[in-house]
N, C-alpha and C positions, 0 to 999 in steps of 0.2 A: 609361439614365443610371446605370450601376452604377459602384461604386468611385470616386465623386466626393467630394471634400472641400469642404464648404460652410462658409463663415464667416458667422455671423449676428451682426450688431452692433445690439442693441436692448435697451433697459433695461426693457421690459415683460415680467415673468416669464411671464405667461400666453401672450403671443404667442410668446416664445422656446420655451416647452415645446411649444406647438402645432406650430411649425415643425420642431422637432427630431423630434417623433413622425412628422410627415408625411414628412420626408425620410429618416428612418431606415427607415421602411417600404419605401422605394424603394432601400434598400441604399446610402445615402449616409452618409458620416461627417460629423458636425456639431460645430462648435466655436462656443460662444456667448460673446460679449463684451458688456458692459453699458455701455461708455463709449467715447469717442473714443480715449483712451489705451490701454485694453485692446484695442480693435479693431486699432489700428496695431501694437501689440506682437505680437498673434497673427498678423497679416498678415506681419510681418517674420520670424517664426519659420519659417513655411512658407507658400509661395504657395498659396492655395486654388484650386479649380476654378471657384468662383463666390462672390460676396459679396452678401449680403442686408443692406442698410444702411438703418437708420432715419434720417430727416432730423433729428429732434429728440432729442438725447441730453443727459444731465445736464451734461456739460462743454462743450456747444456744438453747432454744426450738424454733422451727419454728412457734409454736402456737403464740408466742409473735408478729409475723408479721401481724396476722389477723386483729387486731384492727386498726393499721394505714392504712392498705389496705382498710378496710371497711369504714374508715373515708373519703377516697377518692372516693369510689364507693360501693354502696350497691348491685350492680347487677353482678359484675365480679365473675364468678364461681371460687371457691378455693377448690381444691381437695387435701386432705392430704394423704400422703403415709408414710409407715414406715415398717421396717423389724422386729420391736419389738412389742410385745403385751403390750403396756402401756395404760391400759384402762383409767386411770385418765386423761392423756394428750389428748386422743381421745375425751373424754367427754368435756374437757375444750375447745378443738378446735371447736366442734359443737356449744357450747354455745357462743363462741366468734363470730361465723358467718361463719364457714366453710360449704361448700356446700355438701361434701361427703367425704368418706374415703375408701382407698384401701390398703390392706395389702400386702406387698412384701413377696415372689415373686408372680407375677401375669402374666397371658397371655396378650399379646398386645391387643387382642380384648376386654378384660375386661376393660382396661383403656379407649379404644375408646368408648365403650358402656357407661361408666360412664360420659365421656365428653359430649357425645350426649344427655344424659339424663339431665345434668345440663344446657346445652345450651338451650334445649327445654323448661325446666322449667323457665329459665330466660326470654326467648322470650315470653312465655305465660304471665308471670307476667307483662312485659312491655306493652304487648298488652291490658291486662285487665286494667292496670293503665291508659293507654291512652283512653280506652273506657269509664272508669269512669269519666275522665276529660271532655270528649265530651258530656256525657249524663247529667252532673250536672251543666253546666255553669250558666243557669238562676237562678237555685235554690241557687247556691253559691253567686251570686251577690245580690239577694234579702236578703240572710242571712247576707251578709257583711254590707249592709247599713241599715238593720233592720228598727227600728222606732224611735231611739233616735235622739235628736237634734244634738248631737255631730257628729254622723255619717252622718247625712244629710248635715252638713257643709263640711265634707270630700268629699261627693259625689258632692257637688256644685263646689268645687275646681277641682275635677277630670274632671268634664264636661267641665270646662274652658280650661284645659291644654291638654285634650286627642287629640284634632284635630291639635295640633302643634307638632313640633319636639324638643321642648326644653327639657333639661335634668331636671329630677325631683328627689329630694332626699326625700325618705319616711322614717320617723323616728317614733319610738315608742318602747315600751318595748317588750321583747321576748314574742311571742305567741299572739300578738294583731291582726295579719292578714295583715302584710305588703306585703307579697307575693301576696295575693289576690287583694290588691289595685293595685299592679304592673300589674297583669294580666288584671284587669278591665280597666286600662289605655290602655293597648295594644289592647284589644278587642274593645274599643271604638274609636280607631285611624284608619287612612287610611292604616296602616300596619297590620291590623287584620288577613288577609289571609296568611301572611308570618310568619316565625318562631318566637316563643318566647323562648329565650334561657336563662336559669338560671345558674349562676355560684356562688357557695358558697365560698367566699374568705377565710372563716375561716376553711374550711374543708381540704384545700390543702396546703402543704408546698410551700415555695417561688418558687423553681425551677419547680415544677410540675404545679403550678398555672400559671407561665409565659408561659410554653409550651401549657397549656390548653387554655389560652386566645389568644395567638398570633400564635400558631403552630410552626413548624420548617421545615427546608429543609433537604433533604437527605444528610447525612454526616456531619450534624451540630455538632454532638458529637458522642461518642462511643455508638453504638446501634441504631443510627438513620439511619435505612436501607432504609427508604422511606420518602417522604414528608408527613407531617401531617398537616391538616387544623385546625386552632384554632377556638374558640367559636365566635370570631368576624366575621370570614368568614361564619360560620354556620348561623349567625344571619343576613346575608345580606338581606336588604330590610325589615327586621323585627325589633325586639326589643331584646336587651340584658339586663338582669337584674343582677346587681352585688350586691348580698346579703352580708351583713356584710362587707361593703367596709372599715370599720374602721380597719379591721384585715390585710389589704393589706400592704406588705412590702414597705418601702419608695422608693426603686429602681423601683418597679413596679408602684408606684404612678406617677413617672415621665414619664413612658411609657404611662400610661393611660392619663395623661395630654396632651401628644403629640397627641394621638388619638382624644381627644376632640377638640384640637385646629386645627389640620391639616386634620382630617377625613381620616387618613391613618396610616399605621404602617409597620414595618418590621417583617417577620417571623424570628425566631431564626436561625442564619446562613444565612439569606437571603440578597441579594444585591439589590433587587427591592422592592419598597414600594407597599403595597396592600391597595386598597381603602376600607374604612370602612363605608358602607352605611347602618347604623342601628341607631335606637334610643337607648339612654343609660338611664336606670333607675337604681337608687342606693337605698340601704336601710341599716340602722344601728340601733342598740339599744344603741349606745354610744353617748356622747356629743361631736360632732366633733369640735365645737368651742373651747371647753376646750382642746381637743387634739392638736389643732392648737397652742394654747398658750403654751402647754407643749412641742411642737416640735416633736410630734409623728405623725402628719398629715400635709401634705403640705398646706400652706395657699392658694396658687394659685389654687390648685386642689379643695379645699373647695369651692372657689368662682365659679368654673366651674360647680361643681355638684349640688350646692345649688341655682340654678336659681329659682326654685320653691320648697318650702318645704311643704310636706303634713305630718301632725302629726296625727298618728292613736292613739286615746285615749285608755287608759287601760280599761279593762272590769268594774272595780269598778266605773268608771265615766260614764258608760252607762248601768245601771242596767236594764233598760227596755228591753234590748236585750236578757237578760238571758233566759226568758221563750221560746223565739223564737229559741235560740241556743239549748236549751235542747230538744225541739221538733224535730229539725233537726237531732241532733245526735242520739236520740232514734230511729227515723225512719231509719236512715242510718245503724246503727249497729245492730238493730234487724233483718234487711234484710240480712246484711253481715254474721251474726252468726246464721241465721235461728232460731231466737227466736220469741216467741209470743210477741205481743204488750204489753208494760209495762205502768203502771201509776206511776206518781211521786206524792207522798202524799203532802198535804199542808204543813206538818211539814218540809219535806226535801226541798221543794221549797222555804220555808221561809229561811232555812239555806243557800241555794244557793244565795238567794237575798241579804243576809246580810254579806256574806263572802267577804274578801278583794281580793281574786283571784290574788295573786302575779304572778302566771303563766299564767294569763289571759285566753283567749279562749282555749288554748292548755290544761291548767289544768282542765278547765270545761269539755272538751271533754274526757280526761282521766278518770274523775270521772264518767261520764255517761257510758263509756265503762265498767268500773268495775261494775257498777250497773247492766248492762245487763248480764255480765258474771256470777256474783254472783247470780242474780235472785231475790234478796231481798234487802231492804234498811237498814237492821239492822246494818251491819258492817259499812256502809257509815255514818249513823247517829251517831254511837258511835265514829267514827273517827272525825267527825265535832265537837262533844261535847268535845273531848280531845283537839282539836285545840282551842276551846273557852277558856278552862281552862288554856291553855298555852299562851294565849294572841294573837294567830294567827287569831282568829275569830273576825274580825272587824265589829262591829255593825254600818254599814253605811246605812242610810235611803235610801229607794228606791226613784227614781226621779219622784215624783208626782203620784205614784201608789202603792197601797197596794197589797200584794200577794193575789191571788185568794184563796177562801175557797173551790173551787171545785177541785177535783183531776185533775192533768195535764195529758191529754190523748195523746198518740202518734198520733192516726189517728183522723182526723177532727180538726177543729180549733175553739177556743173560740171566742166569740164576742170580738171585739177590737184588733184582730191580725192585723199586719201591712199591709199597702198598698203594692202592688206588684210594685217593681221598674221596669222600662222598661229595657229590655235587652240592654246593651250598644253595640254600634258598628255595624259592618257589619258581616251582618252575615259572602364425598370424596371416591372416589372409587379407587380400584386397582385390579390387577389380584389376583385370589385366590392363596393362598399359605398356607403351614402348619402354625398353630398358633405359634407365638413367645412368649416366656416366659421371663419376666423381671428378671435381676439379682436382688438379694436382700436378701442374707443370713443375718440373724439378726446381727446388728452391736452393 
């Protein structure tokens, strides 16, 4: 565990010093904050490799910090510590997304073991996610373009722009598959073998988003102990995908405009410009033209990002794709949860085909997940019936096709399933010593 940056949020000076000494001996860099406010500010300045977070802090419960930290990163390990046995707060911490819990006082080796375990678990999860992405690309692209006329038109535009470096704005409702379209453009481009870097502009506060995008120099601000490279540099020669660009602060919009115009930028605290050799793709579920008129989005930036606009239609306008999506999600999650193959009855499939799907593909995916976990359709059918009674169940006719009267089976395909779209694009150690025990009498 070398060259790791650990943020310790604890108001007990003895414990903080003990932890600093313990981790520094293992060649980790440690920053200490003594309150919720200081902890969140330090977290926003630079994302740590791990957070050690006390439950009881002078300005409130440390558990309250988990949600904003998880909004910025789902993978950073967060280890809770406390000298008091407050079961309710520990349970709440785990529900909010804490990785583990250690009760004070503890031996130093116990904390190091916990850290190694959460680091290993995070590493395995990242590797598995990467493996899943590598093994499903063709399947996902076939799924994305399906068999509906609306998505065939999206694919036609994608094929035209993929071989260029123009900026593309991908618009559509939440859950329609905008990120998949961005990945398809990248995979079909000359930059396919280079990085695809995603940045969710809505998930990070302004200060953290600026440092994530552009990086910073050593000494740029308190706590900047070394240079950090931003996402634009990580995406060199590849593609950067700015999701939910409508949520970007106006100050950052001007910096992004400079990158688009000049193809270079300054790191925070930097004096030399850095070249930005990457393609920029953007996405939003908002109406940017309206935001321009309202003064919440820069007009000049809008014209720069909206060179080509790809509109991803909502699921209710491409009903023919629903059986294909159901088939894909059933296969995927039956394997993931080690469940036997399930069949979707004609009754439930008809409900799927006639529902309005305000949450689009993401909502359909969640319903199929529930079906697999529950193991039967009764609860799902009852819920759809309640939605029909409440007016949420919109009877929209299918696009030129009636639902099949045969059960929809996971394995094997019915006659009339879609053509296969061609795959786009190119292919710490230290000397032994007596175990140290942390301070931590109940406070």
